[in-house]
LUMPASE-593623 format. One line per field, with one value per residue (C-alpha): x, y negated, z; residue number from 0; residue in three letters. Coordinates in steps of 0.02 Angstrom, whole numbers, plus 50000, padded with zeros to 5 digits. Example, Ala and Ser with C-alpha at 12.3 -4.5 7.8 and 13.67 -1.06 7.14 Angstrom:
! residues 2
x: [50615;50684]
y: [50225;50053]
z: [50390;50357]
k: [0;1]
r: [ALA;SER]
END
This chain:
! residues 81
x: [48862;48788;48750;48724;48656;48650;48557;48486;48555;48437;48304;48286;48321;48190;48294;48436;48540;48513;48590;48648;48697;48840;48956;49035;49219;49232;49132;49100;49047;48913;48832;48800;48704;48606;48571;48515;48377;48253;48213;48237;48437;48447;48430;48510;48690;48658;48795;48924;49012;48883;48943;49078;49088;49175;49226;49228;49222;49356;49343;49394;49370;49265;49382;49390;49404;49275;49356;49302;49236;49075;49009;48970;48922;48887;48844;48854;49012;49023;49010;49061;49042]
y: [56169;55986;55887;55705;55583;55381;55233;55264;55432;55477;55345;55471;55639;55591;55676;55598;55773;55963;56133;56190;56375;56370;56462;56298;56294;56093;55938;55924;56105;56078;55933;56044;56154;56009;55962;56110;56119;55985;55815;55702;55796;55777;55604;55554;55628;55561;55417;55481;55341;55262;55368;55406;55564;55596;55788;55799;55612;55569;55483;55602;55636;55757;55871;55904;56091;56125;56280;56292;56118;56087;55921;55813;55668;55558;55374;55215;55098;54999;54820;54674;54495]
z: [51340;51383;51227;51272;51162;51201;51120;50940;50934;51074;51027;50862;50941;51082;51203;51330;51331;51317;51341;51184;51157;50995;50905;50847;50842;50811;50863;50661;50675;50818;50715;50580;50686;50746;50584;50545;50686;50639;50546;50700;50717;50539;50543;50695;50628;50425;50439;50540;50527;50636;50772;50924;51001;51168;51237;51416;51437;51315;51155;51024;50846;50723;50700;50891;50951;51085;51161;51347;51329;51439;51374;51211;51193;51060;51046;50928;50939;51082;51071;51184;51211]
k: [0;1;2;3;4;5;6;7;8;9;10;11;12;13;14;15;16;17;18;19;20;21;22;23;24;25;26;27;28;29;30;31;32;33;34;35;36;37;38;39;40;41;42;43;44;45;46;47;48;49;50;51;52;53;54;55;56;57;58;59;60;61;62;63;64;65;66;67;68;69;70;71;72;73;74;75;76;77;78;79;80]
r: [UNK;UNK;UNK;UNK;UNK;UNK;UNK;UNK;UNK;UNK;UNK;UNK;UNK;UNK;UNK;UNK;UNK;UNK;UNK;UNK;UNK;UNK;UNK;UNK;UNK;UNK;UNK;UNK;UNK;UNK;UNK;UNK;UNK;UNK;UNK;UNK;UNK;UNK;UNK;UNK;UNK;UNK;UNK;UNK;UNK;UNK;UNK;UNK;UNK;UNK;UNK;UNK;UNK;UNK;UNK;UNK;UNK;UNK;UNK;UNK;UNK;UNK;UNK;UNK;UNK;UNK;UNK;UNK;UNK;UNK;UNK;UNK;UNK;UNK;UNK;UNK;UNK;UNK;UNK;UNK;UNK]
END
């Protein structure tokens, strides 16, 4: 699946996107797999309350299933103004 990173998440990881082979059943499982990769991922996902997630371009929660999913995006909350 394709994993997209936006704003400071992209800055911490150092990539705008990557293709990930995963056995994760949920977004949270994917986060745990990513955290275990290297320190930069652990830092980016250290505070999930500061992150939002979209699965196949639909805003969702971290307990969302990844069955059949092609794209997961991580980004900070949007602010308007």
